[in-house]
C-alpha angles and dihedrals in degrees: 000000000000119000113269116239120247100252092164099054093113098026114130089220137115091036135114111272138154117246112256120257100206138031114290124169090187091077094077114102113203118199121198113242096203094077097054090045095060095076087054091056093248113141121212110260092017107081117176092208145036120226153128141236109228119198133189121200118195101178100065118143143146140161123262121225092279095051096259117142118245123193132196146153117246129208116200128189126190128174120253085227089068114118091233143037118205120238109242101230092052088048089054094048089049093052091047089056086071093063097087097028123105121227124180096218145013085243092058090052092051093046092048093050093045093048094047095043093047093053091050094046093042091231138061118297116198118217132202126179120204132187109251094251097044115143091228087071096055112124118257137186126251115250123238135038123324118231097195100095091061109123101228136151113233127194102150118083100173123078113270123172087200086086091064118093138156140205130217098261116102113223143164113217146142122230133180143180133193092204098088115126131160133164131252112251091212100048106012086231116143119263111207122200152146124242130206122198120192119180149151118215142063108359112262116227102246100209090054091046092052090049092052092049091051088051090079089068094105094026117122115210144109119281091246095052092045090060091045089049088054092046098053096042090052092049092049098044104031100027096208118185088222129027139171123180117188129175127192110197124201116254119265124176091003094301131098122190125208113182122182131188126186143167110274114275100032116126109257112249119259111253114260139160129219125224090248090056 
């Protein structure tokens, strides 16, 4: 794997700073996706997948026109084709700048969020606001078969596609694991998650697949690029005719991130949250 570029060299992140008191769209820190895709062999403008990054924000609050606090949970979606992702700590600081800011309506809040995030991402970002006890936020389970009970020996904690192999049988199946872990490239803190793989093609050896997924345990990268890493390795090694890779990362700092990437034409997954999120 080629060395990843340092896209965070000048980022004002991972440093001690006071939380903003008033609304400030300038807190958002966009990071170009293209540079981190080059080591995966993905050329700009020629994505081998469709997909989205789905975010939930659980610490969203603002003041109404009379100064009364309002709280909500937000769901954001931005296309994998957007030029930029947005660094999560900057996103959190930006959301906290709403805390002491007055807005006249819920619609004004949504429009402000959508506009600022779309500018930072370089593409449209959709915004939904939910009441904190909304049924849409209830935890669900991943569909398919879990790999985590496989009794395997593991000694490799960096990603290696050498663990991936296939047989001759053609199958269509959905597999998942809760053993995904990677590390934040900004802070080095652990990012815990679950990953779902749905594919049609030569049957993937399950023990090798689980070893491969566990291999991200000491890997430093953004959630979005980890999912793209898994997608490109599976396409190269297993050569499925259809593939969906979806990760549901555990909430950190009031935000969870759930990227998915799929071969074009597949139906997008229905939004869901897991108990750990």
